[in-house]
C-alpha positions as CSV (number, residue, x, y, z in Angstrom):
1,M,3.4,4.7,19.4
2,P,5.9,3.4,22.0
3,K,9.0,1.9,20.4
4,P,8.5,-1.6,21.8
5,V,5.0,-1.7,20.5
6,M,6.1,-0.5,17.0
7,N,8.8,-3.1,16.9
8,F,6.4,-5.9,17.9
9,A,3.9,-4.8,15.2
10,A,6.6,-4.4,12.5
11,E,8.0,-7.9,13.3
12,A,4.5,-9.4,13.2
13,A,3.7,-7.7,9.9
14,S,7.0,-8.8,8.4
15,R,6.1,-12.5,8.8
16,N,3.1,-12.1,6.5
17,R,3.2,-11.7,2.7
18,G,2.0,-8.8,0.7
19,K,1.6,-5.1,1.5
20,V,1.2,-3.7,5.0
21,L,-1.0,-0.6,5.8
22,W,0.8,1.4,8.5
23,C,-1.4,4.1,10.0
24,I,-0.1,6.9,12.3
25,T,-1.7,9.9,14.0
26,R,1.6,11.6,14.8
27,P,4.7,12.1,12.7
28,D,6.8,9.9,15.0
29,L,7.4,7.0,12.7
30,Y,11.1,6.3,11.9
31,A,10.8,4.3,8.7
32,Q,14.3,2.8,9.1
33,A,13.2,1.2,12.4
34,L,10.6,-0.8,10.4
35,T,13.3,-2.0,8.1
36,Q,15.5,-3.0,11.0
37,A,12.5,-5.0,12.4
38,G,12.4,-6.9,9.1
39,L,9.6,-5.0,7.3
40,A,10.8,-4.1,3.8
41,P,10.0,-0.5,2.8
42,D,8.5,-1.5,-0.6
43,R,5.8,-3.5,1.3
44,V,4.6,-0.6,3.5
45,I,1.8,1.9,2.6
46,Y,2.0,4.8,5.0
47,I,-1.1,6.7,6.0
48,A,-0.9,9.8,8.2
49,A,-4.2,10.8,9.8
50,G,-5.1,13.6,12.1
51,D,-6.6,11.4,14.9
52,D,-7.6,7.9,15.8
53,K,-11.2,8.4,14.5
54,T,-9.9,9.4,11.1
55,V,-7.6,6.3,11.0
56,L,-10.7,4.1,11.5
57,A,-12.9,5.9,9.0
């Protein structure tokens, strides 16, 4: 995911309450960037899937 898109999504998710499901298809997520965007690590559930179809399954 391009960095500006990830930052936008993280900032939008940080404005909501509760847990956030963060799905990725490549191991390119830098978790500290989510924290810097305002999304606390204890609110994030990370899912690593092989491809987009698997994410949506």
